[in-house]
C-alpha positions in Angstrom: 5.5 13.6 0.8 2.5 13.0 -1.7 -0.6 15.4 -3.1 -3.9 14.4 -1.4 -7.1 14.4 -2.4 -9.8 15.2 0.5 -12.2 16.0 -2.1 -12.1 12.3 -2.6 -10.1 10.7 0.0 -9.6 6.8 0.1 -8.4 4.7 2.6 -5.5 3.8 0.7 -3.9 7.6 0.9 -4.6 7.7 4.7 -2.4 4.4 5.0 0.0 5.5 3.1 0.2 8.5 5.3 -0.2 6.7 8.0 3.2 4.7 7.0 5.2 7.4 5.8 4.8 9.4 9.4 5.6 6.2 10.4 9.0 6.0 8.4 9.2 9.5 9.3 9.7 8.9 13.1 12.2 5.7 12.7 14.7 8.0 10.6 14.5 10.9 13.6 15.4 8.6 15.5 18.5 6.8 13.4 19.4 11.0 12.9 19.2 11.2 16.8 21.2 7.7 17.5 24.0 8.6 15.3 24.5 12.7 16.3 22.6 14.4 13.7 20.9 16.6 15.7 19.9 19.8 13.7 18.8 16.3 10.9 16.9 15.1 12.9 14.9 18.2 14.0 13.8 19.3 10.2 12.9 15.1 10.1 10.3 15.9 13.1 9.1 19.1 11.4 8.5 16.7 8.5 6.1 14.7 10.6 4.4 17.2 12.4 3.2 18.1 8.2 2.9 14.9 7.8 0.4 13.8 11.5 -1.6 17.0 10.1 -2.2 15.9 6.1 -3.2 12.1 8.0 -5.9 14.7 11.0 -7.5 16.6 7.7 -7.9 13.2 5.5 -9.1 11.3 8.8 -11.2 14.2 8.6 -12.4 13.5 5.0 -13.1 10.3 5.4 -15.0 10.1 8.0 -17.2 13.4 6.5 -17.2 10.8 2.7 -18.5 7.3 5.2 -21.5 9.9 6.6 -22.6 11.3 2.8 -22.8 7.5 1.9 -26.7 6.9 0.9 -27.6 3.8 3.7 -27.6 0.1 1.9 -31.2 -0.8 1.0 -31.5 -4.5 1.5 
């Protein structure tokens, strides 16, 4: 799992968390199809942690956007 910088969030980091979450869903489904239920449970737990980190990153990006001053023309 990647380390997330909530103080200075970037869209790139957010996209990486989205990709990682999607990959973990695929791995969990594969494990289930192969009958590896214990492994699938562990992967789903990791997905839950990544999901929480992604939601926090989204909130940090929204806060960053609010703090940005309006552009002057």
